C-alpha positions in Angstrom: -34.3 45.8 -42.6 -34.5 48.2 -39.7 -31.8 50.6 -38.8 -30.7 49.9 -35.2 -30.3 53.6 -34.5 -34.1 53.9 -34.9 -34.8 51.1 -32.4 -36.5 53.4 -29.9 -39.1 54.5 -32.5 -39.4 51.0 -34.0 -40.2 49.3 -30.7 -42.6 51.9 -29.3 -46.2 50.9 -29.3 -49.3 51.7 -27.2 -50.1 49.5 -24.2 -53.8 49.8 -23.1 -54.3 51.8 -19.9 -56.0 48.8 -18.3 -52.7 46.9 -18.8 -50.5 49.5 -17.0 -49.6 48.9 -13.4 -47.1 50.4 -11.0 -44.6 51.7 -11.0 -44.7 54.9 -13.0 -42.3 57.8 -13.2 -42.3 60.1 -10.2 -40.1 62.7 -8.6 -36.9 63.5 -10.5 -37.5 60.8 -13.1 -40.9 62.4 -13.9 -39.4 65.8 -14.1 -36.6 64.5 -16.4 -39.3 63.0 -18.7 -41.3 66.2 -18.8 -38.2 68.4 -19.5 -37.1 66.0 -22.3 -40.7 65.9 -23.7 -40.9 69.7 -23.8 -38.1 69.7 -26.5 -40.6 70.1 -29.3 -41.0 72.5 -32.2 -42.4 75.7 -30.7 -42.7 78.4 -33.3 -42.6 81.8 -31.6 -41.5 80.2 -28.3 -45.0 80.4 -27.0 -44.9 77.2 -24.9 -48.5 76.6 -26.0 -49.0 73.7 -23.6 -49.0 72.6 -20.0 -49.5 69.4 -18.1 -51.6 68.1 -15.2 -50.6 65.0 -13.2 -53.3 62.6 -12.1 -52.3 59.7 -9.9 -54.5 56.6 -9.6 -55.9 57.8 -6.2 -57.1 61.1 -7.5 -58.2 59.4 -10.8 -60.9 57.6 -8.8 -62.1 60.9 -7.5 -62.2 62.4 -11.0 -64.1 59.4 -12.2 -66.8 59.9 -9.5 -67.1 63.5 -10.6 -67.4 62.6 -14.2 -70.3 60.2 -13.4 -71.9 62.9 -11.2 -71.6 65.5 -13.9 -73.3 63.2 -16.5 -76.1 62.3 -14.1 -76.6 66.0 -13.2 -77.1 66.7 -16.9 -79.9 64.0 -16.9 -77.9 61.3 -18.7 -78.8 57.8 -18.0 -75.7 55.6 -17.6 -75.8 51.9 -17.9 -73.5 49.9 -15.6 -70.9 49.4 -18.3 -70.7 53.2 -19.0 -70.8 54.1 -15.3 -67.9 51.6 -14.6 -65.9 52.9 -17.5 -66.2 56.5 -16.4 -65.5 55.7 -12.7 -62.3 54.0 -13.6 -61.3 55.9 -16.7 -58.3 57.6 -14.9 -57.7 54.8 -12.3 -56.1 52.1 -14.3 -52.6 53.4 -15.0 -50.7 54.7 -12.0 -50.0 58.0 -13.8 -52.0 60.1 -16.3 -50.5 63.2 -17.7 -53.1 65.5 -19.2 -51.6 67.5 -22.1 -53.3 70.8 -22.4 -52.9 73.1 -25.4 -52.8 76.8 -24.4 -53.9 78.6 -27.5 -53.0 82.2 -28.1 -55.8 83.3 -30.4 -55.0 86.0 -33.0 -51.3 85.5 -32.6 -49.1 85.6 -35.6 -48.3 81.9 -35.0 -51.3 80.0 -36.4 -53.5 78.1 -33.9 -52.9 74.9 -35.8 -49.1 75.2 -35.2 -49.8 75.7 -31.5 -52.0 72.6 -31.4 -49.4 70.6 -33.3 -46.7 71.7 -30.8 -48.9 70.3 -27.9 -49.4 67.1 -29.9 -45.7 66.8 -30.3 -45.3 67.1 -26.6 -47.8 64.3 -26.1 -45.8 62.1 -28.6 -42.6 62.9 -26.8 -44.1 61.8 -23.5 -44.9 58.4 -25.2 -41.4 58.1 -26.6 -39.8 59.3 -23.3 -41.8 56.8 -21.2 -40.7 54.0 -23.6 -37.1 55.2 -23.3 -37.3 54.9 -19.5 -38.6 51.4 -19.7 -42.3 52.2 -19.1 -45.3 51.9 -21.4 -48.0 54.4 -22.3 -51.2 55.1 -24.1 -52.5 58.3 -25.6 -56.3 58.5 -25.0 -58.9 61.2 -25.4 -62.6 60.2 -25.1 -65.5 62.4 -24.3 -63.9 64.1 -21.2 -61.2 65.7 -23.6 -63.9 67.5 -25.5 -66.6 68.3 -22.9 -67.0 71.9 -21.8 -68.3 70.8 -18.4 -65.1 68.8 -17.7 -62.8 71.7 -18.4 -63.6 73.4 -15.1 -63.1 70.1 -13.2 -59.5 70.1 -14.6 -58.9 73.8 -14.1 -58.8 74.7 -17.8 -58.8 78.4 -18.7 -60.2 80.1 -21.6 -58.4 79.2 -24.9 -57.2 75.9 -23.4 -58.1 72.5 -24.6 -57.2 68.9 -23.8 -55.0 67.3 -26.4 -54.3 64.0 -24.7 -54.6 61.9 -21.6 -51.2 60.1 -21.6 -51.5 57.0 -19.3 -48.1 55.8 -18.1 -47.0 52.8 -16.1 -45.4 49.4 -16.3 -47.0 46.8 -18.6 -48.7 44.0 -16.8 -49.0 41.9 -20.0 -47.1 41.7 -23.3 -49.0 43.5 -26.0 -48.5 42.3 -29.6 -47.4 45.0 -32.0 -49.7 45.8 -34.9 -48.8 45.9 -38.5 -47.2 49.2 -39.5 -47.1 50.8 -43.0 -44.0 50.5 -45.1 -42.3 53.6 -46.4 -43.4 52.8 -49.9 -47.0 53.1 -48.8 -46.5 56.5 -47.3 -43.8 58.3 -49.4 -44.3 59.8 -52.9 -41.8 62.0 -54.8 -43.2 65.4 -55.7 -43.3 66.2 -59.4 -44.0 69.6 -60.8 -47.5 69.8 -62.3 -47.5 68.9 -65.9 -43.9 67.6 -65.6 
């Protein structure tokens, strides 16, 4: 039996970006979402993250640039791949790019900085759900490609953690089966005990 106080968490699920239409948060609602999402663990108060906003119109331009980038490298794209890259950021009305800003050599381990950025991405998903929207966390090759980083204005020691696609669901998505606590939780016992 589910605790009603956890309803927000228990009802959140991903909605594919292709099934996200307008509207999406903007203006003061978007700012409120971002400010709430930024309430994440941040050891050392580094704020090791930042966000980029991509709207559907500019997402199409980014898609054209991704295709051009791949073709300039000599890649041969079939029509399915070309179409996917052209429209990768043009399905949902809003894509928030979560960028980790890593401070190398800092006393706060890099993994903690990355996890803080990941927590921000998760809070964006939860916040969008709380506001009545739906969202999906995607990465794909553009998140890990060194040639895409300049297109998005990434600086040295920055990396993409997530493309969070946000909008209003255009279809009802069935939830998937989730693990029960008994599958996940074990009680620690001292070795030999």
